[in-house]
Residue frames relative to the residue before (quaternion, step in Angstrom):
aa qw qx qy qz dx dy dz
M 1.0000 0.0000 0.0000 0.0000 0.00 0.00 0.00
P 0.4585 -0.7021 0.4664 0.2816 3.61 -1.04 0.63
D 0.4082 -0.6484 0.5683 0.2998 3.55 -1.23 0.49
H 0.7266 -0.4352 0.2870 0.4476 3.61 -1.22 -0.08
A 0.6383 0.4926 -0.3316 0.4899 3.61 1.22 -0.28
G 0.5601 -0.6342 0.3709 0.3827 3.60 1.28 -0.05
V 0.4849 0.6551 -0.4402 0.3768 3.59 1.28 0.14
M 0.3747 -0.7352 0.5219 0.2162 3.58 -0.79 1.04
G 0.1297 0.7849 -0.5954 0.1123 3.54 -1.00 0.85
I 0.5612 -0.5501 0.4781 0.3922 3.52 -1.32 -0.28
G 0.2130 -0.7948 0.5595 0.0995 3.57 -0.85 0.99
I 0.0526 -0.7573 0.6508 0.0089 3.52 -1.07 0.87
G 0.0071 0.8319 -0.5539 0.0327 3.56 -0.89 0.88
Y 0.0841 -0.7539 0.6465 0.0817 3.51 -1.34 0.31
T 0.3066 -0.7567 0.5534 0.1649 3.57 -1.15 0.65
S 0.0862 0.7748 -0.6186 0.0977 3.54 -0.99 0.95
D 0.8618 0.0019 -0.0259 0.5066 3.59 -0.91 0.95
G 0.7342 -0.4546 0.2382 0.4446 3.58 0.93 0.90
V 0.6744 0.4302 -0.2885 0.5262 3.58 1.29 0.21
R 0.2516 -0.7374 0.6070 0.1566 3.58 -0.95 0.94
N 0.1729 -0.7729 0.6071 0.0647 3.55 -0.75 1.14
E 0.0805 -0.8185 0.5688 -0.0083 3.58 -0.70 1.12
L 0.1477 -0.7572 0.6322 0.0718 3.54 -1.10 0.85
F 0.1883 -0.7806 0.5895 0.0879 3.59 -1.00 0.87
F 0.0928 -0.8171 0.5689 0.0004 3.57 -0.76 1.12
D 0.5313 -0.5966 0.4994 0.3352 3.56 -1.21 0.64
R 0.4897 -0.6940 0.4489 0.2777 3.59 -0.86 0.96
T 0.7230 0.4486 -0.2456 0.4645 3.58 1.05 -0.71
T 0.8146 0.2860 -0.1224 0.4896 3.58 0.77 -1.04
S 0.3653 -0.7381 0.4700 0.3177 3.60 1.28 -0.40
A 0.3675 0.7249 -0.4986 0.3013 3.61 1.23 0.33
L 0.4920 -0.6423 0.5015 0.3065 3.56 -1.10 0.72
L 0.2255 -0.7985 0.5498 0.0967 3.58 -0.67 1.16
G 0.7837 -0.2117 0.1770 0.5564 3.57 1.01 -0.75
E 0.1755 -0.7594 0.6140 0.1249 3.51 -1.37 0.00
E 0.0079 -0.7884 0.6148 0.0227 3.55 -1.26 0.41
S 0.2565 -0.7259 0.6168 0.1636 3.53 -1.33 0.42
V 0.0752 -0.8057 0.5873 -0.0159 3.57 -0.84 1.08
A 0.4376 -0.6781 0.5238 0.2727 3.58 -0.93 0.92
V 0.1562 -0.7982 0.5758 0.0834 3.60 -0.87 0.93
V 0.7297 0.2156 -0.1901 0.6204 3.58 1.32 -0.06
N 0.5867 -0.5577 0.4328 0.3968 3.58 -1.17 0.42
D 0.8650 0.0457 -0.0792 0.4934 3.54 -1.03 0.96
P 0.1283 0.8145 -0.5563 0.1033 3.66 0.69 1.02
S 0.8763 -0.0080 -0.0033 0.4818 3.55 -1.02 0.88
G 0.7601 -0.4056 0.2178 0.4585 3.59 0.96 0.79
Y 0.5235 0.5993 -0.4388 0.4175 3.62 1.21 -0.06
D 0.3105 -0.7518 0.5519 0.1837 3.60 -0.92 0.84
V 0.4328 0.6822 -0.4634 0.3641 3.58 0.60 1.19
P 0.4900 -0.6474 0.4864 0.3228 3.61 -1.15 0.53
A 0.6490 -0.4979 0.3983 0.4151 3.57 -1.25 0.41
G 0.7476 0.3731 -0.2990 0.4610 3.58 -1.04 0.83
T 0.5563 0.6127 -0.3853 0.4083 3.57 1.27 -0.17
V 0.3842 -0.6796 0.5736 0.2479 3.58 -1.00 0.88
I 0.2910 -0.7869 0.5264 0.1378 3.57 -0.59 1.19
D 0.7685 -0.1732 0.1099 0.6061 3.58 0.99 -0.83
W 0.0296 -0.7937 0.6075 0.0115 3.54 -1.26 0.36
A 0.0760 -0.7690 0.6328 0.0505 3.53 -1.33 0.40
D 0.1756 -0.7415 0.6379 0.1115 3.55 -1.14 0.75
Y 0.2249 -0.7545 0.6035 0.1263 3.55 -1.03 0.83
L 0.1573 -0.8521 0.4975 0.0410 3.56 -0.10 1.34
A 0.7988 0.0625 -0.0311 0.5975 3.61 1.14 -0.47
S 0.0440 0.7708 -0.6355 0.0090 3.53 -1.20 0.57
G 0.1065 0.8032 -0.5803 0.0821 3.55 -1.17 0.42
I 0.5281 -0.5999 0.4974 0.3373 3.52 -1.35 0.10
V 0.0663 -0.8036 0.5915 0.0020 3.55 -0.88 0.99
N 0.5678 -0.6260 0.4234 0.3263 3.59 -1.25 0.36
S 0.8039 0.0639 -0.0159 0.5911 3.59 1.19 -0.44
L 0.6245 -0.5011 0.4184 0.4287 3.55 -1.32 0.07
């Protein structure tokens, strides 16, 4: 499945408190490509959104090793 940047990967998800949390991984390197949270019930955990609505998401376009924060 694609992340929000359109990169194809493998998606893994879990549901907690009416929200499905999904992680997207690169098929070759297993690097985390992105994540999103989707409402699976109406008004989950105080959000005023219908089921199926993407509540938040993030794409990770670059990563690397650095010497400091």
